[in-house]
LUMKEGU-982278 format. One line per field, with one value per residue (C-alpha): residue number from 1; residue in one letter; x, y, z. Coordinates in steps of 0.02 Angstrom, whole numbers, plus 50000, padded with zeros to 5 digits. Example, Ala and Ser with C-alpha at 12.3 -4.5 7.8 and 13.67 -1.06 7.14 Angstrom:
num <- c(1	2)
residuo <- c(A	S)
X <- c(50615	50684)
Y <- c(49775	49947)
Z <- c(50390	50357)
END
This chain:
num <- c(1	2	3	4	5	6	7	8	9	10	11	12	13	14	15	16	17	18	19	20	21	22	23	24	25	26	27	28	29	30	31	32	33	34	35	36	37	38	39	40	41	42	43	44	45	46	47	48	49	50	51	52	53	54	55	56	57	58	59	60	61	62	63	64	65	66	67	68	69	70	71	72	73	74	75	76	77	78	79	80	81	82	83	84	85	86	87	88	89	90	91	92	93	94	95	96	97	98	99	100	101	102	103	104	105	106	107	108	109	110	111	112	113	114	115	116	117	118	119	120	121	122	123	124	125	126	127	128	129	130	131	132	133	134	135	136	137	138	139	140	141	142	143	144	145	146	147	148	149	150	151	152	153	154	155	156	157	158	159	160	161	162	163	164	165	166	167	168	169	170	171	172	173	174	175	176	177	178	179	180	181	182	183	184	185	186	187	188	189	190	191	192	193	194	195	196	197	198	199	200	201	202	203	204	205	206	207	208	209	210	211	212	213	214	215	216	217	218	219	220	221	222	223	224	225	226	227	228	229	230	231	232	233	234	235	236	237	238	239	240	241	242	243	244	245	246	247	248	249	250	251	252	253	254	255	256	257	258	259	260	261	262	263	264	265	266	267	268	269	270	271	272	273	274	275	276	277	278	279	280	281	282	283	284	285	286	287	288	289	290	291	292	293	294	295	296	297	298	299	300	301	302	303	304	305	306	307	308	309	310	311	312	313	314	315	316	317	318	319	320	321	322	323	324	325	326	327	328	329	330	331	332	333	334	335	336	337	338	339	340	341	342	343	344	345	346	347	348	349	350	351	352	353	354	355	356	357	358	359	360	361	362	363	364	365	366	367	368	369	370	371	372	373	374	375	376	377	378	379	380	381	382	383	384	385	386	387	388	389	390	391	392	393	394	395	396	397	398	399	400	401	402	403	404	405	406	407	408	409	410	411	412	413	414	415	416	417	418	419	420	421	422	423	424	425	426	427	428	429	430	431	432	433	434	435	436	437	438	439	440	441	442	443	444	445	446	447	448	449	450	451	452	453	454	455	456	457	458	459	460	461	462	463	464	465	466	467	468	469	470	471	472	473	474	475	476	477	478	479	480	481	482	483	484	485	486	487	488	489	490	491	492	493	494	495	496	497	498	499	500	501	502	503	504	505	506	507	508	509	510	511	512	513	514	515	516	517	518	519	520	521	522	523	524	525	526	527	528	529	530	531	532	533	534	535	536	537	538	539	540	541	542	543	544	545	546	547	548	549	550	551	552	553	554	555	556	557	558	559	560	561	562	563	564	565	566	567	568	569	570	571	572	573	574	575	576	577	578	579	580	581	582	583	584	585	586	587	588	589	590	591	592	593	594	595	596	597	598	599	600	601	602	603	604	605	606	607	608	609	610	611	612	613	614	615	616	617	618	619	620	621	622	623	624	625	626	627	628	629	630	631	632	633	634	635	636	637	638	639	640	641	642	643	644	645	646	647	648	649	650	651	652	653	654	655	656	657	658	659	660	661	662	663	664	665	666	667	668	669	670	671	672	673	674	675	676	677	678	679	680	681	682	683	684	685	686	687	688	689	690	691)
residuo <- c(X	X	X	X	X	X	X	X	X	X	X	X	X	X	X	X	X	X	X	X	X	X	X	X	X	X	X	X	X	X	X	X	X	X	X	X	X	X	X	X	X	X	X	X	X	X	X	X	X	X	X	X	X	X	X	X	X	X	X	X	X	X	X	X	X	X	X	X	X	X	X	X	X	X	X	X	X	X	X	X	X	X	X	X	X	X	X	X	X	X	X	X	X	X	X	X	X	X	X	X	X	X	X	X	X	X	X	X	X	X	X	X	X	X	X	X	X	X	X	X	X	X	X	X	X	X	X	X	X	X	X	X	X	X	X	X	X	X	X	X	X	X	X	X	X	X	X	X	X	X	X	X	X	X	X	X	X	X	X	X	X	X	X	X	X	X	X	X	X	X	X	X	X	X	X	X	X	X	X	X	X	X	X	X	X	X	X	X	X	X	X	X	X	X	X	X	X	X	X	X	X	X	X	X	X	X	X	X	X	X	X	X	X	X	X	X	X	X	X	X	X	X	X	X	X	X	X	X	X	X	X	X	X	X	X	X	X	X	X	X	X	X	X	X	X	X	X	X	X	X	X	X	X	X	X	X	X	X	X	X	X	X	X	X	X	X	X	X	X	X	X	X	X	X	X	X	X	X	X	X	X	X	X	X	X	X	X	X	X	X	X	X	X	X	X	X	X	X	X	X	X	X	X	X	X	X	X	X	X	X	X	X	X	X	X	X	X	X	X	X	X	X	X	X	X	X	X	X	X	X	X	X	X	X	X	X	X	X	X	X	X	X	X	X	X	X	X	X	X	X	X	X	X	X	X	X	X	X	X	X	X	X	X	X	X	X	X	X	X	X	X	X	X	X	X	X	X	X	X	X	X	X	X	X	X	X	X	X	X	X	X	X	X	X	X	X	X	X	X	X	X	X	X	X	X	X	X	X	X	X	X	X	X	X	X	X	X	X	X	X	X	X	X	X	X	X	X	X	X	X	X	X	X	X	X	X	X	X	X	X	X	X	X	X	X	X	X	X	X	X	X	X	X	X	X	X	X	X	X	X	X	X	X	X	X	X	X	X	X	X	X	X	X	X	X	X	X	X	X	X	X	X	X	X	X	X	X	X	X	X	X	X	X	X	X	X	X	X	X	X	X	X	X	X	X	X	X	X	X	X	X	X	X	X	X	X	X	X	X	X	X	X	X	X	X	X	X	X	X	X	X	X	X	X	X	X	X	X	X	X	X	X	X	X	X	X	X	X	X	X	X	X	X	X	X	X	X	X	X	X	X	X	X	X	X	X	X	X	X	X	X	X	X	X	X	X	X	X	X	X	X	X	X	X	X	X	X	X	X	X	X	X	X	X	X	X	X	X	X	X	X	X	X	X	X	X	X	X	X	X	X	X	X	X	X	X	X	X	X	X	X	X	X	X	X	X	X	X	X	X	X	X	X	X	X	X	X	X	X	X	X	X	X	X	X	X	X	X	X	X	X	X	X	X	X	X	X	X	X	X	X	X	X	X	X	X	X	X	X	X	X	X	X	X	X	X	X	X	X	X	X	X	X	X	X	X	X	X	X	X	X)
X <- c(51041	50883	50760	50738	50565	50463	50441	50269	50243	50112	50019	50043	49921	49952	50074	49955	49952	50143	50144	50016	50114	50282	50217	50120	50270	50290	50462	50432	50304	50253	50191	50168	50215	50106	50091	50144	50067	49920	49827	49821	49674	49773	49855	50025	50183	50279	50468	50490	50365	50442	50612	50539	50449	50608	50708	50573	50575	50765	50784	50671	50750	50592	50616	50523	50469	50404	50263	50288	50175	50077	50093	50198	50161	50302	50281	50285	50442	50566	50455	50439	50629	50646	50522	50624	50784	50707	50647	50821	50893	50770	50837	50698	50750	50667	50551	50393	50364	50236	50308	50453	50504	50529	50623	50740	50777	50803	50924	51038	51003	51023	51115	51100	50930	50821	50673	50516	50401	50226	50079	50018	50140	50024	50165	50098	50213	50392	50445	50372	50470	50632	50597	50579	50730	50837	50769	50844	50704	50759	50584	50425	50255	50154	49977	49844	49750	49885	49862	49988	50051	50075	50167	50277	50327	50399	50514	50702	50721	50850	50733	50632	50446	50308	50134	49976	49901	49765	49645	49539	49537	49507	49395	49521	49700	49797	49863	49734	49581	49516	49339	49356	49456	49334	49175	49229	49399	49482	49622	49660	49830	49863	49799	49629	49513	49331	49292	49143	49158	49086	48922	48779	48801	48715	48718	48609	48454	48358	48324	48446	48363	48426	48520	48443	48550	48585	48682	48871	48938	49103	49137	49250	49272	49434	49582	49645	49787	49829	49811	49950	50090	50196	50170	50230	50376	50429	50418	50540	50423	50516	50371	50190	50097	49945	49834	49757	49836	49660	49607	49610	49753	49652	49642	49829	49859	49746	49812	49995	49985	49903	50023	50177	50122	50096	50271	50339	50248	50099	49926	49802	49660	49478	49459	49603	49531	49359	49432	49516	49354	49256	49370	49352	49283	49160	49041	49191	49354	49409	49562	49488	49630	49767	49673	49607	49428	49352	49168	49023	49090	49227	49103	49043	49000	49022	48859	48779	48823	49005	49010	48926	49040	49190	49133	49147	49325	49405	49452	49517	49625	49688	49765	49878	49979	49945	50116	50290	50326	50507	50570	50757	50864	51008	51138	51204	51365	51382	51541	51554	51717	51761	51815	51665	51509	51502	51362	51392	51241	51250	51120	51230	51286	51315	51401	51357	51462	51404	51490	51438	51499	51595	51523	51523	51569	51406	51363	51235	51197	51310	51239	51205	51204	51021	50962	51070	51005	50826	50845	50937	50803	50672	50668	50480	50418	50569	50599	50724	50719	50868	50930	51082	51153	51332	51368	51540	51543	51691	51659	51569	51508	51336	51260	51096	50964	50935	51112	51088	50922	50998	51138	51009	50905	51058	51124	50955	50938	51112	51072	50913	51017	51146	51017	50925	51081	51117	51233	51133	51127	51221	51094	51122	50972	51091	51157	51173	51049	51038	50911	50876	50870	50694	50603	50567	50379	50303	50122	49991	49950	49784	49795	49638	49636	49502	49419	49399	49448	49265	49275	49399	49345	49436	49343	49420	49542	49680	49868	49896	49771	49796	49711	49688	49832	49704	49662	49678	49838	49749	49636	49783	49883	49742	49725	49914	49915	49806	49872	50011	49955	50000	49935	49881	49956	49815	49843	49792	49923	49895	49973	49973	50147	50204	50043	50065	50247	50195	50055	50175	50289	50141	50080	50252	50254	50080	50135	50114	50239	50197	50140	50036	50109	50010	50101	50282	50281	50225	50372	50507	50391	50365	50551	50592	50468	50548	50394	50401	50337	50207	50158	49974	49880	49902	50085	50020	50148	50133	50308	50458	50567	50444	50456	50647	50638	50534	50631	50789	50700	50660	50487	50467	50298	50199	50020	50009	49904	49716	49725	49828	49753	49799	49909	50000	50030	50109	50242	50304	50329	50436	50469	50612	50500	50339	50191	50004	49843	49675	49552	49402	49329	49226	49375	49419	49374	49444	49530	49470	49504	49327	49198	49060	48924	48985	49005	48830	48734	48847	48885	48960	48883	48839	48958	48999	48821	48782	48871	48828	48710	48733	48606	48561	48522	48681	48745	48932	48980	49089	49205	49300	49463	49607	49528	49499	49354	49359	49225	49203	49136	48953	48982	49128	49268	49246	49363	49324	49257	49397	49558	49643	49619	49732	49921	50001	50060	50126	49971	49789	49725	49546	49501	49359	49268	49079	49065	49033	49140	49025	49029	49220	49241	49110	49198	49367	49282	49192	49356	49437	49293	49275	49094	48967	48984	48848	48724	48801	48989	49124	49276	49365	49495	49589	49505	49460	49604	49611	49660)
Y <- c(49237	49159	49281	49246	49186	49315	49294	49259	49388	49337	49440	49402	49473	49345	49206	49076	49171	49170	48981	48965	49078	48994	48816	48851	48916	49103	49168	49324	49389	49564	49607	49754	49800	49896	50076	50136	50026	50029	49887	49947	49830	49675	49570	49650	49600	49656	49674	49504	49414	49499	49432	49257	49276	49332	49188	49065	49136	49148	48965	48929	49060	49166	49354	49470	49645	49763	49882	50060	50122	50263	50451	50509	50671	50782	50732	50546	50545	50500	50356	50291	50294	50198	50069	50047	50026	49891	49802	49811	49739	49594	49559	49612	49613	49775	49915	49962	50150	50278	50431	50506	50605	50444	50372	50523	50503	50314	50332	50424	50317	50146	50160	50001	49950	49910	50029	49982	50121	50073	50071	50213	50324	50306	50272	50221	50294	50264	50438	50402	50240	50328	50468	50345	50246	50402	50449	50289	50161	49987	49928	50012	49936	49990	50058	49923	50006	49981	49881	49754	49881	50015	49891	49838	50019	50025	49874	49879	50048	49993	49956	49806	49807	49730	49697	49665	49503	49445	49517	49668	49816	49988	50096	50237	50241	50198	50352	50462	50419	50538	50468	50382	50527	50662	50569	50483	50546	50378	50399	50266	50350	50309	50131	50166	50158	50124	50068	50182	50135	49963	50044	50070	50207	50239	50375	50524	50554	50714	50715	50634	50502	50374	50237	50061	49935	49828	49963	49965	50104	50112	49927	49824	49637	49561	49557	49390	49381	49196	49177	49302	49241	49177	49340	49443	49326	49352	49540	49529	49576	49544	49512	49454	49525	49446	49564	49510	49553	49567	49397	49227	49102	48987	49125	49156	48970	48955	49109	49075	48893	48930	49072	48977	48833	48948	49021	48843	48818	48720	48755	48778	48654	48711	48645	48754	48908	48870	48853	49021	49101	49018	49067	49251	49350	49487	49420	49329	49399	49527	49557	49716	49835	49721	49684	49863	49803	49932	49949	49874	49696	49747	49793	49676	49659	49530	49435	49310	49168	49226	49213	49043	48973	48990	48872	48706	48739	48803	48632	48576	48732	48718	48551	48644	48712	48597	48516	48579	48566	48512	48641	48641	48500	48436	48299	48195	48101	47985	47902	47777	47718	47647	47823	47927	47945	48096	48170	48305	48400	48515	48628	48692	48846	48786	48636	48570	48437	48353	48214	48081	47926	47790	47625	47465	47292	47208	47054	46995	47102	47248	47412	47416	47561	47539	47559	47715	47795	47756	47847	47996	48026	48051	48240	48258	48411	48512	48621	48494	48343	48229	48205	48098	48001	47936	47809	47745	47613	47523	47337	47248	47402	47450	47609	47639	47720	47849	47914	47922	48012	48135	48175	48206	48320	48416	48443	48507	48625	48695	48714	48807	48925	48951	48985	49105	49202	49370	49516	49661	49814	49964	50093	50262	50367	50511	50507	50678	50720	50882	51007	51133	51319	51383	51496	51674	51694	51842	51892	51756	51737	51681	51528	51476	51300	51287	51131	51215	51379	51435	51466	51607	51788	51952	51972	51814	51907	51774	51799	51631	51534	51348	51283	51104	51042	51010	51197	51253	51352	51508	51515	51485	51620	51745	51715	51718	51899	51947	51842	51719	51551	51373	51207	51056	50889	50764	50652	50504	50490	50309	50278	50463	50517	50562	50657	50756	50790	50866	50962	51040	51098	51179	51259	51333	51407	51479	51572	51452	51479	51341	51160	51085	50913	50792	50632	50576	50555	50733	50824	50768	50811	50988	51015	50946	51068	51216	51254	51296	51139	51166	51019	50976	50895	50724	50720	50699	50810	50788	50819	50931	50790	50764	50949	50935	50783	50869	51032	50932	50854	51024	51067	51256	51269	51140	51113	51034	50879	50903	50780	50891	51000	51184	51145	51005	51121	51252	51125	51125	51312	51399	51275	51249	51310	51412	51311	51333	51246	51220	51342	51315	51181	51024	50921	50768	50610	50482	50467	50317	50245	50176	50315	50256	50339	50266	50092	50093	50170	50156	50340	50478	50619	50763	50711	50892	50922	50754	50618	50476	50462	50367	50279	50443	50534	50637	50675	50678	50764	50671	50754	50662	50708	50620	50448	50459	50514	50619	50592	50756	50800	50844	51016	51137	51170	51347	51452	51626	51684	51604	51626	51691	51519	51443	51454	51595	51516	51576	51539	51492	51367	51382	51214	51253	51107	51121	51311	51429	51584	51698	51584	51568	51756	51773	51646	51734	51901	51830	51768	51936	52019	51888	51861	51741	51561	51474	51363	51196	51188	51085	51141	50986	50908	51065	51062	50880	50790	50604	50441)
Z <- c(49073	49143	49222	49409	49459	49552	49738	49809	49945	50073	50204	50388	50514	50652	50701	50628	50463	50465	50482	50342	50225	50251	50245	50085	49990	50017	49971	50075	50199	50252	50425	50541	50718	50837	50782	50611	50477	50358	50447	50626	50663	50617	50754	50720	50812	50965	50959	51040	50929	50777	50827	50839	50672	50584	50657	50602	50425	50411	50453	50304	50189	50186	50186	50305	50256	50389	50346	50409	50270	50349	50353	50500	50590	50651	50833	50784	50679	50816	50875	50696	50677	50841	50777	50618	50718	50827	50671	50594	50754	50738	50563	50445	50263	50207	50262	50166	50178	50123	50207	50110	50264	50361	50212	50211	50396	50386	50240	50361	50514	50432	50265	50164	50230	50078	50070	49973	49911	49965	49845	49958	49862	49711	49587	49416	49283	49223	49281	49452	49463	49414	49537	49682	49623	49623	49794	49867	49860	49807	49761	49702	49738	49587	49596	49586	49444	49311	49151	49088	48960	49093	49205	49060	49031	49208	49199	49171	49255	49383	49528	49586	49547	49651	49580	49679	49615	49735	49862	49900	49780	49851	49744	49761	49707	49866	49954	49869	49974	50107	50118	50286	50358	50306	50349	50509	50563	50526	50400	50272	50254	50437	50439	50515	50363	50408	50228	50195	50011	50050	50104	49979	49848	49682	49549	49591	49488	49465	49652	49773	49881	50006	49915	49922	50018	49864	49771	49773	49663	49759	49797	49684	49673	49735	49616	49548	49421	49435	49246	49214	49328	49184	49091	49239	49267	49086	49110	49255	49397	49561	49678	49668	49816	49898	49999	50162	50330	50399	50330	50413	50393	50281	50152	50166	50142	49990	49901	49940	49886	49719	49673	49733	49623	49475	49495	49490	49326	49394	49323	49465	49462	49455	49633	49695	49613	49683	49858	49838	49781	49921	50064	50022	49875	49836	49703	49629	49560	49431	49322	49249	49289	49225	49063	49054	49046	49161	49201	49293	49287	49409	49546	49683	49866	50002	49983	50102	49985	49983	50172	50182	50045	50160	50298	50201	50142	50303	50373	50205	50188	50366	50318	50195	50340	50487	50472	50436	50251	50219	50095	50127	50054	50162	50156	50300	50329	50479	50542	50685	50765	50936	50987	50930	50827	50711	50608	50476	50413	50260	50177	50035	50132	50308	50384	50557	50644	50804	50898	51020	51108	51016	50962	51061	51001	50951	51051	50924	50773	50725	50664	50477	50355	50308	50487	50510	50351	50399	50566	50495	50364	50500	50488	50493	50585	50527	50372	50304	50192	50164	49986	50023	50169	50175	50312	50364	50502	50579	50570	50711	50806	50869	50940	51031	50919	51055	51028	50839	50858	50981	50857	50720	50831	50892	50716	50655	50804	50770	50585	50633	50740	50605	50469	50584	50631	50551	50571	50643	50532	50596	50653	50732	50775	50809	50631	50553	50418	50323	50385	50249	50286	50315	50194	50249	50231	50141	50115	50097	49913	49841	49728	49632	49563	49426	49360	49190	49107	49100	49288	49261	49257	49277	49443	49516	49627	49631	49627	49540	49435	49406	49249	49186	49081	48944	48930	48747	48718	48655	48809	48926	48838	48855	49042	49065	49003	49151	49296	49339	49270	49311	49248	49349	49305	49339	49490	49382	49245	49192	49022	48978	49027	48851	48817	48977	48936	48770	48855	48980	48840	48753	48915	48946	48771	48800	48955	49101	49243	49366	49370	49512	49552	49661	49614	49623	49434	49402	49482	49357	49212	49277	49304	49131	49054	49143	49249	49435	49523	49659	49769	49785	49928	49847	49903	50081	50169	50357	50428	50405	50340	50197	50155	50159	50044	49911	49925	49886	49737	49664	49731	49751	49840	49938	49997	50169	50199	50222	50367	50482	50618	50626	50776	50685	50537	50649	50701	50521	50511	50460	50320	50195	50053	50037	50102	50095	50133	50053	50130	50017	49907	49888	49947	49842	49939	49818	49651	49553	49382	49376	49365	49484	49379	49215	49289	49362	49218	49066	49053	49158	49057	49171	49311	49347	49402	49478	49572	49689	49837	50000	50110	50198	50036	50041	49866	49826	49663	49538	49412	49276	49193	49105	49123	49310	49420	49578	49709	49802	49973	49979	50056	50035	50157	50225	50333	50266	50434	50536	50438	50595	50673	50540	50538	50439	50277	50109	50006	50022	49895	49834	49756	49636	49554	49527	49547	49401	49367	49466	49618	49611	49616	49754	49864	49857	49887	50039	50111	50086	50177	50314	50269	50345	50282	50180	50271	50222	50250	50333	50431	50367	50480	50531	50703	50737	50651	50614	50697)
END
């Protein structure tokens, strides 16, 4: 059986971008409506314009996916469901979601609606793909940082896979970036990212100093995988996704045309690739993640010459979509008698029959088949091109060309209507969905997450200690004799699933009781190993439905999102499982597969004591583990003097990273005593919240 060709999925940030995408060969488009999507600054669509967009695409057999890929707060859930219902009523083909709580609700409200797991869910392992498949998602959009080998390991698991092939690369794994939220209150997880990573950063030296403007330790080039389209098609990838809902239609046209051509087996010309680079790039393109060639060559910024290169190609690219491209083959059959004229139009699925007045006896020259066929083939400006015309004329008759043209136009209009028509999905926002019983809270426990086992001491004062999964078994076993121990499954698991599976088995044998899971692929590994799974902040839990979802999947404890205010947290309590929040720590701002220090200077030695510096001279520590780097906030979160201002939860998480053992113990002691905070701290987002 021949493997189906992957669809080219194009971004649509405006009606003009929609036209560009469809006319340049997109098999599907993705777009947002006002409100809940990860590109809130894009044009986005209203309900009425969405209805028109879907009708336009349906007539051309182009699918429409709606992005609802942001985190939803408790008070927003009903509105998000209403948005999804309106989209379903407009005829969208699928919904792209980040929030598993919204997915849980929509599975009850609109059963049968295809749900796509957004790249914001950070899925990058086979177990993660299977987890989302079993949770009801029909497609998984894989993390952008995966290599070809890691992608190949995720195919043939009973769910569609979508791979990001062209456009901007975030420095952070999508869904694991809190940089914009922490520094400016604009959450990338809620579609309001201010892109602070595109500002100047450089590795810190002995003394942090303001970063020069030409440094870009957190800015990657744009992705371009045009050379690997055939390879991905052979793997069985369902969809090739082009990024760019914030970009202009000329970019959409250039990218869509070149990838649509590649899917058809055409080799893009050097001129086409140069146009694509010129219309938008950051110091050129990279394929570093896909080929697993990480490092400094992947980094780039939007230079002056990149901007000026776009101007000469814009008019040329606009011509790619200035006219309707006939993509749909049709046949026509015309019959003329004294009683009537009849035109039958077929597209392979639909048949349209229109009738008009009968012919008249010709006084001079009767109508001939060639003239009829010539007129009927004039379908310019429509999505259709005529492959065959069958003409049957009674002898000696004629018919005004205006009548023939009117029949052609009427048949095409009716075919448009028929191709655009759909049966609305059955939706019921009153549908019953299971609300789990709430957990009866007990005393607030102290959970200390350690970056390394050397931070542990008998003076730590924690009820639960979470150690790295890489902790030697003998050291873990020794600590487990003194306190309840868990291990942290790294958030970045790229290509290491089997190694982590073995590590969890060893940790269990050494005395570990829990596993901290901050990725959808970690939870099934913890359960398989017989460890109690505890959800980390990386699961981005912002509503009660998300807590219900993970409780159903086997999670036993959960850390609430760092982006919630204290008041928003209180709306989730009491919860269906024990919940807690981070109360101390240099909060992780981004998880990246490219260590910014190593990429800039060839080595990341000493990352635990140094990091990167911004243009103000502020230093952000960097820690590396399991092939990924964490960029941390410059100052620690501190609530030791104001714990009463936070909601009463089941555990407090102390996220230790750069502290030594003495400092770790001192911090917990200070919280227990309500002591005065250090000079340089942050209260995080628990008071000010995020957009």
